[in-house]
VOGU-3710 file (C-alpha; in Angstrom, 3 decimals, decimal comma):
1> magrrlvnrq> 87,680/115,344/112,511  89,145/116,129/109,193  89,832/112,900/107,597  85,949/111,857/108,327  84,563/115,548/106,973  86,407/114,977/103,722  83,780/112,054/102,327  81,290/109,719/104,221  81,767/106,372/102,489  79,822/103,180/102,916
11> llslcppsar> 81,542/100,779/101,138  80,436/97,151/101,021  83,340/94,721/101,356  83,064/91,696/99,415  86,157/89,478/99,314  86,476/85,346/99,303  88,917/83,797/101,440  92,508/83,601/100,953  95,891/83,081/102,397  96,924/84,064/105,889
21> hsapthpisl> 95,743/87,397/105,407  92,230/86,438/104,980  89,050/86,520/106,889  88,109/83,682/109,206  85,919/80,994/107,616  85,744/79,187/110,828  83,840/79,927/113,861  85,622/81,701/116,203  85,034/82,515/120,007  84,374/86,445/120,610
31> arfasvdssn> 86,885/86,192/123,460  89,386/86,202/120,638  88,625/89,184/119,410  89,175/92,743/120,357  89,000/96,362/119,585  91,880/98,755/119,892  90,976/102,385/120,562  93,104/104,908/122,390  90,325/107,980/121,982  90,238/109,513/125,270
41> gndkdrkerv> 86,747/110,450/124,176  87,228/114,660/123,106  87,593/114,612/119,392  88,298/118,382/119,662  91,663/117,970/121,238  92,651/114,561/119,901  95,106/113,854/117,317  94,589/112,507/113,645  95,150/108,721/114,209  97,670/107,607/111,037
51> vilgsgwagy> 98,436/103,896/111,014  101,362/102,484/109,284  101,473/99,075/107,868  104,852/97,625/108,144  108,088/98,540/109,643  110,418/98,253/106,738  111,929/100,948/104,481  109,224/102,788/103,991  107,368/102,043/106,950  109,828/103,082/109,542
61> gfartldpkk> 111,364/105,751/107,481  107,541/107,297/107,246  107,094/107,300/111,126  110,307/108,314/111,952  109,618/111,332/109,998  105,854/112,136/110,623  105,711/114,664/113,498  104,305/113,031/116,868  102,649/116,672/117,511  100,846/116,554/114,766
71> yerimisprs> 99,522/112,770/114,385  99,241/109,960/116,745  101,557/107,356/115,199  100,264/103,612/115,406  102,456/100,927/113,472  101,381/97,566/113,134  104,407/95,101/111,602  104,884/91,196/112,385  108,363/92,264/113,406  109,354/95,131/116,265
81> yfvftpllag> 112,614/96,026/114,142  113,759/97,553/111,204  116,639/95,920/109,395  119,200/97,927/107,212  118,854/95,219/104,447  122,038/96,163/102,327  123,945/95,057/105,261  122,570/91,480/105,681  124,990/89,590/103,174  127,823/90,831/105,652
91> tavgtlefra> 125,971/89,455/108,815  125,336/86,040/107,064  129,094/85,650/106,721  129,786/87,096/110,310  131,762/90,518/109,103  128,553/92,203/111,218  126,757/91,004/113,920  122,924/90,699/113,501  121,820/93,584/116,016  124,267/96,157/113,855
101> tlesvrrlgl> 121,533/96,012/111,241  118,737/96,269/113,575  116,659/99,368/114,628  113,903/98,519/117,526  110,414/99,976/116,265  109,718/100,801/119,826  112,432/103,112/120,464  110,675/105,653/117,663  108,334/106,799/120,720  105,407/105,624/118,823
111> dsfhqgwadd> 101,642/106,210/120,477  101,267/102,060/119,993  102,581/99,292/118,496  100,870/96,251/117,827  103,171/93,247/116,451  100,969/91,297/113,863  99,989/91,183/110,175  97,168/93,362/108,968  94,800/90,403/108,347  92,115/92,915/106,044
121> idftkktirv> 90,978/96,555/105,905  87,868/98,081/106,010  87,502/100,928/104,039  84,382/101,837/104,996  84,583/101,634/108,821  88,229/102,512/108,421  89,820/99,555/110,493  92,083/97,083/110,351  91,646/93,306/111,180  95,036/92,133/112,945
131> eantsddlas> 96,323/88,936/113,214  98,611/88,991/116,500  102,422/87,785/116,108  104,369/86,055/119,001  106,222/83,810/117,093  110,210/83,725/117,845  111,253/82,931/113,825  112,627/85,952/112,562  113,133/84,197/109,105  111,557/86,032/106,044
141> rthllptkss> 108,573/84,392/104,315  107,197/83,380/101,284  104,346/81,458/100,389  101,508/81,487/97,703  98,036/81,750/98,456  96,266/78,660/99,226  93,243/77,039/97,855  89,966/77,628/100,018  90,030/73,962/101,303  93,699/75,088/102,794
151> kvqaekgvmf> 94,144/74,038/106,380  96,190/77,237/106,862  92,878/79,070/106,923  91,957/77,707/110,330  95,710/78,325/111,607  94,637/81,720/113,138  96,067/83,670/115,917  94,335/86,372/118,151  92,817/88,836/116,235  91,582/92,321/117,067
161> dvpydklvia> 90,510/95,828/115,123  92,490/99,085/114,925  90,986/102,038/113,695  92,360/104,909/111,920  91,968/108,067/110,194  94,743/108,046/107,526  96,364/104,750/106,640  99,952/104,043/104,967  100,350/100,498/103,384  103,587/99,792/103,516
171> vgsytqtfgi> 103,798/96,292/103,596  106,497/95,414/101,622  106,765/92,115/99,500  107,577/88,730/99,647  110,481/86,629/97,830  109,368/85,132/94,172  110,168/81,643/94,030  108,023/81,042/90,454  106,344/78,043/91,865  109,403/75,997/91,291
181> egvkehanfl> 108,762/73,162/93,004  111,281/72,871/96,008  112,034/76,277/96,581  110,280/77,425/99,550  111,104/74,070/101,512  114,805/73,749/100,762  116,435/77,636/99,538  117,366/79,972/102,014  116,382/83,564/101,349  118,185/86,456/102,555
191> rdvgdarkir> 115,433/89,343/103,494  115,624/89,246/107,666  117,975/88,531/110,213  116,603/85,062/110,714  117,436/84,171/107,453  121,250/85,532/107,708  121,708/83,383/110,496  120,302/80,207/109,276  122,291/80,850/106,062  125,647/81,155/108,731
201> lrvlqcfeka> 124,765/78,572/110,395  124,698/76,040/107,739  127,908/77,534/105,901  129,661/76,511/108,845  128,024/73,307/109,492  128,765/72,214/105,563  132,784/72,691/106,695  132,587/70,835/109,757  130,733/68,280/108,101  133,177/68,360/105,460
211> alptttdeer> 136,343/68,435/108,276  134,855/64,947/109,500  137,103/61,846/108,944  134,292/59,632/108,089  133,311/62,073/104,971  133,944/60,788/102,025  135,636/62,785/99,191  132,288/62,957/97,088  130,158/64,134/100,064  132,659/66,770/100,516
221> kkllhfavvg> 132,250/68,502/97,148  128,673/68,148/97,517  128,491/69,797/101,151  130,797/72,618/100,020  129,546/73,670/96,703  127,132/76,883/97,231  124,712/77,793/95,256  123,291/81,097/94,584  120,109/81,618/92,380  119,722/85,179/91,285
231> ggptgiefaa> 122,233/87,839/89,731  120,985/90,934/91,397  122,852/93,065/93,828  121,885/90,607/96,904  122,738/87,636/95,176  126,319/89,073/93,986  127,001/90,804/97,444  126,333/87,523/98,885  128,808/85,371/96,613  131,505/88,176/97,319
241> elhdliqddl> 130,675/88,035/101,029  131,208/84,431/101,222  134,060/84,186/99,294  135,838/86,556/101,510  134,560/84,454/104,834  136,448/81,434/103,160  139,338/82,954/101,795  140,323/85,456/104,580  139,031/82,835/107,586  137,943/79,356/106,557
251> kklypdvmky> 140,719/78,449/104,612  143,544/78,544/107,253  140,928/76,764/109,692  140,056/74,144/107,151  143,144/73,672/104,950  142,434/70,171/103,965  139,042/70,688/102,188  139,563/73,650/100,526  140,082/72,053/97,260  136,621/71,031/97,225
261> vgitvydvap> 134,756/74,682/97,827  132,760/75,921/94,740  130,920/78,975/94,632  128,174/79,295/91,830  125,977/82,018/90,810  122,993/81,124/88,384  120,469/83,839/86,461  118,010/83,267/83,889  119,315/86,694/82,366  122,092/87,212/79,543
271> kvlpmfdqtl> 124,050/89,123/82,222  124,089/89,369/85,897  123,549/92,948/87,509  120,968/94,056/85,058  120,642/97,373/86,475  124,229/98,420/85,902  125,640/99,152/81,977  127,555/96,233/80,103  131,081/97,785/81,695  130,336/97,527/85,192
281> anyametfrr> 128,678/94,207/84,806  131,706/92,965/82,537  133,820/94,132/85,535  131,966/92,312/87,860  131,984/89,294/86,114  135,540/89,371/85,401  136,434/89,939/89,066  134,194/86,847/90,176  136,125/84,768/87,364  139,785/85,794/88,862
291> egikvktqhh> 138,152/84,718/92,358  137,054/81,496/91,006  133,317/82,350/91,719  131,350/80,943/88,660  128,606/82,753/86,787  125,931/80,629/85,072  123,821/82,902/82,922  121,050/81,921/81,101  120,275/78,925/83,153  116,624/78,057/84,444
301> ltrirpdddt> 116,265/76,104/87,336  113,443/73,871/87,754  113,565/72,034/90,746  115,073/71,525/94,300  114,888/68,353/96,224  116,704/66,691/99,142  119,693/64,620/97,832  118,882/61,296/98,996  122,400/60,014/99,346  123,828/62,719/101,626
311> agclklkiee> 122,120/64,114/104,266  121,583/67,719/104,378  122,517/68,183/100,840  120,515/69,084/97,912  119,924/68,540/94,177  119,539/71,081/91,548  117,647/70,448/88,460  118,446/72,951/85,908  117,022/73,073/82,292  119,622/73,813/80,399
321> lgdeevdagi> 121,949/70,391/81,607  119,002/67,996/80,811  118,777/64,989/83,194  121,866/66,070/85,129  121,276/67,227/88,464  123,610/69,646/90,025  124,927/68,906/94,004  124,852/71,773/96,772  125,458/72,200/100,505  123,299/75,213/100,362
331> vvwstglmqn> 121,132/77,239/97,833  120,883/81,258/98,821  117,835/82,188/96,906  117,546/86,010/95,646  115,358/86,376/92,128  113,037/89,046/92,723  109,773/89,947/94,461  106,335/89,065/94,386  103,221/90,681/96,272  102,229/90,612/99,757
341> plvqkleekv> 99,568/88,073/100,302  97,188/91,323/101,997  97,663/93,350/98,710  96,115/90,409/96,726  93,318/90,243/98,794  92,939/94,036/99,062  92,862/93,957/95,289  90,359/91,541/94,950  87,599/93,492/97,241  85,134/95,100/95,668
351> frpsliagsa> 82,897/98,060/97,165  80,898/100,549/96,668  81,352/104,460/97,821  78,805/106,376/99,305  75,724/107,803/97,467  76,274/111,186/95,453  75,108/114,442/97,610  71,782/115,063/95,390  71,246/111,735/94,133  69,336/108,890/94,274
361> dpapevrlhk> 71,528/106,340/92,490  74,461/104,259/94,080  77,968/105,381/92,921  79,371/102,250/90,558  81,427/99,677/92,488  85,038/100,128/92,312  88,306/98,403/93,080  91,634/99,039/94,143  93,753/99,950/90,959  96,612/97,797/90,257
371> daktgslltn> 99,646/97,121/87,774  98,531/94,460/85,110  102,577/93,675/85,176  103,815/93,632/88,853  100,380/93,416/90,525  101,520/96,384/92,956  99,101/98,900/94,117  98,920/102,000/92,080  98,694/105,413/93,387  99,236/108,990/91,806
381> thlnltvvps> 101,955/111,143/91,946  101,190/112,339/95,679  101,446/108,961/97,066  97,069/108,315/96,885  95,725/105,014/96,762  93,971/104,975/93,583  90,709/103,052/92,593  88,784/102,162/89,260  85,135/101,190/88,643  85,193/97,370/88,912
391> rleqakdtss> 82,846/97,149/85,498  84,465/99,630/83,150  81,838/98,994/80,490  79,166/100,190/83,043  81,315/103,582/84,026  81,072/106,965/82,429  84,376/107,587/83,411  86,891/105,069/83,248  89,817/107,379/84,948  91,236/106,557/88,550
401> silpdvyaig> 90,355/108,407/91,400  91,634/108,194/94,832  90,489/106,785/97,812  91,168/109,551/100,620  93,279/109,116/103,992  94,822/105,983/102,562  98,369/105,914/101,394  100,872/103,091/99,687  104,419/103,776/99,746  107,417/100,758/99,583
411> dcaiidgqvl> 107,589/98,052/97,438  103,799/97,221/97,470  103,207/100,254/95,584  104,147/102,120/92,386  103,455/105,259/91,088  100,612/104,985/87,872  103,019/105,658/84,765  106,137/106,018/86,244  108,833/103,352/86,112  110,867/103,256/89,560
421> pataqvasqk> 112,526/100,309/91,299  111,833/98,289/94,104  114,663/99,330/96,420  115,170/100,850/99,821  116,084/104,218/98,080  113,240/104,836/96,457  110,942/103,363/99,293  112,869/105,512/101,992  111,822/108,953/99,645  108,615/107,745/99,297
431> asylakqlnk> 108,253/107,709/103,100  110,211/111,096/103,685  108,019/112,742/100,952  104,830/111,655/102,552  105,460/112,328/106,008  107,127/115,929/105,285  103,550/116,441/102,969  101,445/115,613/106,034  103,728/117,682/108,609  103,168/120,837/106,422
441> gtagttdfkf> 99,674/119,841/105,669  99,892/120,335/102,017  99,648/116,649/100,920  98,254/116,590/97,831  99,785/119,279/96,562  103,245/118,677/95,273  103,919/115,922/93,279  106,576/113,298/94,533  109,929/113,281/92,605  112,438/110,502/92,727
451> rnwgtmtylg> 116,270/111,503/92,785  118,555/108,662/91,934  121,637/108,545/94,098  122,893/105,894/92,196  123,208/102,086/92,528  126,192/100,057/94,004  127,424/96,501/94,906  129,983/94,667/96,396  132,150/92,388/94,359  134,607/91,245/97,379
461> gwkaihqssa> 138,202/91,710/98,336  137,627/95,246/98,606  136,436/96,099/95,422  132,484/96,973/94,409  130,930/98,914/91,374  128,900/102,230/91,317  126,741/103,857/89,125  124,933/107,187/89,106  123,957/109,846/86,668  127,287/111,795/87,765
471> ddlkgwaawv> 130,296/109,139/87,555  130,820/105,296/87,133  133,189/104,038/89,712  134,959/100,493/90,081  137,431/98,602/92,318  138,780/100,308/95,675  137,222/103,911/94,941  133,902/102,109/94,589  134,532/100,240/97,847  135,557/102,762/99,955
481> lwrtayltks> 131,953/104,803/98,726  129,810/101,499/99,335  130,958/101,430/102,819  130,837/105,094/103,350  127,294/105,383/101,798  125,890/102,422/103,820  127,419/103,651/107,243  125,855/107,094/106,443  122,350/105,965/105,798  122,559/103,711/109,329
491> msirnkimvp> 119,325/105,056/110,851  120,256/105,539/114,629  123,698/107,040/116,056  124,283/103,706/117,874  124,562/101,581/114,604  126,844/104,283/112,947  128,843/103,607/116,124  128,606/99,723/116,067  129,072/99,012/112,602  132,697/100,578/112,141
501> iywfiswvfg> 133,587/98,782/115,064  132,565/95,154/113,944  133,953/96,117/110,462  137,572/97,014/112,309  137,219/93,863/114,773  136,631/91,394/111,679  139,751/93,086/109,973  141,819/92,652/112,859  140,567/89,589/114,459  138,612/87,530/111,760
511> rdisrf> 135,087/86,661/111,628  133,226/84,688/114,545  132,689/81,617/112,981  131,062/79,746/116,319  127,993/78,260/115,982  125,187/78,387/118,543
//
C-alpha cells in the first residue's frame, strides 16, 4: 500500500492521561474493546482507507469532495450530522427550523461512519482509539482538561480501534470560557442545534414566567434582560435575531411586559465586530442603538452565578461595575475558541521515528508542532501535519518536518507562518483543496491558497453589513447578499429548498413560539 511503503515508522507514544480524550487509567474488560477493520484480505485491490475525524465544515466538506472510487472513506464524529452554523442564530428564535440547518453524514454514502470521540491516535500503528457516543444530548461541549485525579477519567464508553492509511484531523474546537467562574455551568453556547433549542425554550420560558400575575415587576425586569457576551458575528447576529423575534412576534402576544425587555451585548474589546473596518462597525453599533439594543464594550465579565432571589435568573459580575451585579434571564456566550481536548493530548505526545536507513543511531524524539499563541496544530502549506524535535538543543536540524499521511484542517489547525481566521470559509476551502489534491494524486505539490470571499453579519430588521476586497455594503443590499450567500452555500438541494420556504413561512405567518 502506497502510504505504508513511504515509511516504516516505529513510534513510541508517551502521554499522561487527560480529559475525555485520554487513555483509560483504570482496568477495563477486554470485552469493551474492539477493532474495526473492513479489509477484505486482498491488499492489491483494496482502496486506501482515509479516516476523517469530525463532521464540521472541514470534515464534512472533505468527505463530500473525496472521490469514493479512489478511496475508502471512514468518518468518526460524536454527531451524525453537519450543522450549517451561520444559520443557528435563526433557529434559536424560530426564524428557521432546526432540520433546515442539518445535513445527515450517512447520506454521503461513506464506507463507514462511527459515532464517537477520537480518544487517542497511535501514529506508529496507524490506529485511532475511539470512544462510542450514543448520547441524545446535542448541545455543544466546553470543558477544561481534568486533573489526573478527576473522576471523569473513569466515565468511559465502549472503546474500539479504527486503522487508517491516511488520516485527516478535523475535530474543530470548543467554546472558550477563559476559566471564568460559572460560565460552563450557567451560560448558553451557540455552536450546535442542541444549544439553539435550549436558548429558544429558555427565551419563551422567560416571557411566560414574566406574564404570570404572580410575578413582580422586579422579577420581570430580571427575566426579560437577555445578556449576550461576545461582540463577534455570532453574538451580534443572535442579538439581532432575538430583537426581531421580540418586535415582530412576541410584542403582539405579550404587550404588558414589553417595557421590561432589554438586550445587552458585552465585549472586552473597544469595539464590536473587530474583523470589520471602523465605518461598518460603527454602522452596526448605531443600528443597535436605534433599535434599543445596548452595546457595552470594554466590559470584563468575571463571574456568573444563580440569582438566589429569583429562580432561573442569573447574576453577572462585571469588573468595571465594582460590586454591582447585573441581572439576566439568560446569558448567551460567544467569546472565541479553545482547542479540542484531543488536540491538547496529541500535542503532549513524544514519539521516536524509525531508525534511519544505514544508521545504528535512532532518530531524535519528536512531537507535534503547535502554535504557541493559540495551541493549534501547525501544518505546512500542503496541510500536512508537521513535527519538530522534542529537544531542540539536541537536534542538528531544528526545522519542522511532515508526518506522512496525516493532515489537519479546520479550526484545530493553522498553516505555519500564515494568519487566517478560524471561520467556516477557511475550513471549507482547506477541505476542498485537500480532497481535490488527493483525488488527482498530486498531494504535496501545490500550496493551499485562501481566497477571501468577504465577511458578513446580520443586524436585524432586514439590515446587514458585508466587507470584502471588492466592496463594502450595508443596509438592505447587504441583507440581500447575506441571505443569498447563505442559501447558495447550503450543502444539499433539500435544504436549499427548505430554508427559503421557512423564511417565507416566518415572514407571512410569524415565528413558531410553541414550547415542547
